[in-house]
N, C-alpha and C positions, 0 to 999 in steps of 0.2 A: 504494500500500500504506500503511495507517495506520502512524504512527510506532512504536507498540508492537509491531506485527507485524514491522516492519523491524528493530528492535532484537533481538527474539527470533530472527529469522532469522540475523542477524549472529552472535549468541552460538552458535547451533547450527552455523553454518559454521566458526567458529573452533574449536569443540570437535572437529569432524570433522577439521580440519587437525592439531590437537594429537594426536589419536589416531593418525593416519597417520604423524606424525613420531616419536612416542614408542614405539609398540608394536613390539617386536622389537629395540630399541636396548639396548646394554649400558650400564649406569649404575652408579654407586657412590653410596650414600647418605652423608650427613654422619656417620652413626653407624658407618660401615665396612661395612655390608651391601652386597653387590654381586650383580649378576645382570642378567637380561634383563627389560625391562618386559613384563608379561603382559597388563595391562588398564589402562584409564584411566577414571576416574569424575569426574563433575561433582558436587561436594558443596556443597549450598547454604550450609553454615556455613564450610567451609574452602577452597573453590575446587577446583582440579584436584588429584586424588589419583591415585596409581599403585599397582599391586601388582607385585611382583617374583617371578618364577618361583623356587620353592624356599624362599620366606620367607613366613610368615603375616603378614598385616596390609596396611594401606593407608597410604601416606605422602604428605604434601603434595609436589607437584611441585617446590616451592622447596628441598627437601632433597636434590636429586639433582645429581650432576656427571656429565657424559658422559665415557665412556672416551676417552682421548686416542689418536690414531692414531700 
């Protein structure tokens, strides 16, 4: 496989793993919003972004903290 296709495949595989690990998880954003991750996007300017059920908007994945058990 050519190097560029290998890198693209790696990115898509990691994106799929991130989706499966994040969707449905309870999180708290650094601004205090809390809820369940509804969707995950790969944004070419900002990287991985999430939406939270019940809140409008998309936030960088770097702004979340996972609910402690």
